[in-house]
C-alpha positions in Angstrom: 14.7 10.8 0.7 12.9 13.6 -1.6 9.2 12.6 -1.6 9.2 12.5 -4.7 6.1 11.3 -6.8 9.5 9.1 -9.4 11.9 8.2 -7.0 8.4 6.8 -4.1 8.3 5.4 -8.0 11.6 3.0 -8.6 11.7 2.3 -5.0 8.7 0.7 -5.1 8.7 -0.8 -8.6 11.8 -2.9 -7.8 9.7 -4.6 -5.2 8.8 -7.7 -7.0 5.5 -8.3 -4.9 4.2 -5.0 -5.5 5.0 -5.5 -8.8 3.3 -8.4 -9.8 -0.5 -7.2 -7.5 0.1 -4.5 -9.9 0.1 -1.7 -6.9 2.1 2.0 -7.9 1.9 5.2 -5.5 0.6 8.3 -7.7 0.5 10.5 -4.3 3.5 11.4 -1.5 4.3 13.8 0.6 6.4 14.3 3.5 5.3 11.0 5.7 2.7 10.6 3.7 1.5 7.8 0.7 -1.1 7.2 -1.4 -1.4 3.6 -3.5 -3.7 2.1 -5.5 -4.4 -1.4 -8.0 -6.7 -2.2 -9.5 -8.5 -5.4 -8.8 -8.1 -8.6 -11.1 -9.6 -12.7 -10.5 -6.5 -13.5 -8.7 -6.3 -11.2 -5.7 -10.1 -12.4 -4.6 -10.7 -14.7 -2.1 -13.6 -18.3 -3.5 -16.4 -15.3 -2.0 -15.1 -13.0 -5.3 -13.7 -10.3 -1.8 -10.9 -9.2 -2.0 -7.7 -11.6 -0.8 -7.5 -10.2 3.1 -3.5 -10.8 2.7 -3.4 -7.8 -0.6 -5.3 -5.4 2.0 -2.5 -6.3 4.4 0.7 -6.6 1.9 -1.1 -3.4 -0.1 -1.0 -0.9 3.7 1.6 -2.1 4.9 3.6 -1.1 1.6 2.5 2.2 1.1 3.3 2.7 5.3 6.6 1.3 5.1 7.1 4.1 2.1 5.4 6.7 3.5 8.0 6.1 7.0 11.8 5.4 4.1 10.7 8.8 2.8 10.3 10.2 5.7 13.9 9.1 7.2 16.1 7.6 3.7 16.0 4.7 6.2 14.7 1.7 5.0 12.0 0.7 6.9 11.0 -2.5 8.2 7.8 -3.1 11.5 9.0 -5.7 13.9 5.1 -6.0 14.3 2.1 -5.6 12.0 -1.9 -5.8 13.1 -4.8 -4.7 11.2 -8.1 -4.9 11.3 -11.2 -5.3 8.2 -14.1 -3.3 9.2 -15.6 -4.7 6.0 -14.3 -6.6 2.9 -12.9 -5.0 0.0 -14.3 -5.1 -4.3 -14.1 -3.5 -6.7 -12.4 -2.8 -9.1 -9.9 -0.5 -8.3 -8.4 -0.6 -4.1 -6.5 2.9 -3.1 -4.6 3.5 0.1 -3.7 6.0 2.1 -3.9 6.8 5.9 -7.3 9.3 7.1 -6.1 11.8 8.9 -6.9 10.5 12.1 -5.4 7.1 12.2 -3.0 5.1 11.1 -3.8 3.9 7.2 -6.7 3.2 5.5 -8.0 1.3 3.0 
């Protein structure tokens, strides 16, 4: 698949959960996708921080999109694990892979 943003927007826009969360890719190149979403009250835990399920979903979908544009095949991981180093709060989340590890949000 060509790593153009219009194609990626159409691909991710066809995922109902991602549309409901309000996620959107904003940058891509082969093997690399950056996505973002505005944090809404429905994304929060009772304590006021972003729910871990939202973070995991954003990371999972961003990683899957990056793999898909490299392989031109549907990418579904057999196992998915993420480690939270701190809570997320604020008005916007961005997800991308740092240079030294797979994916960070």
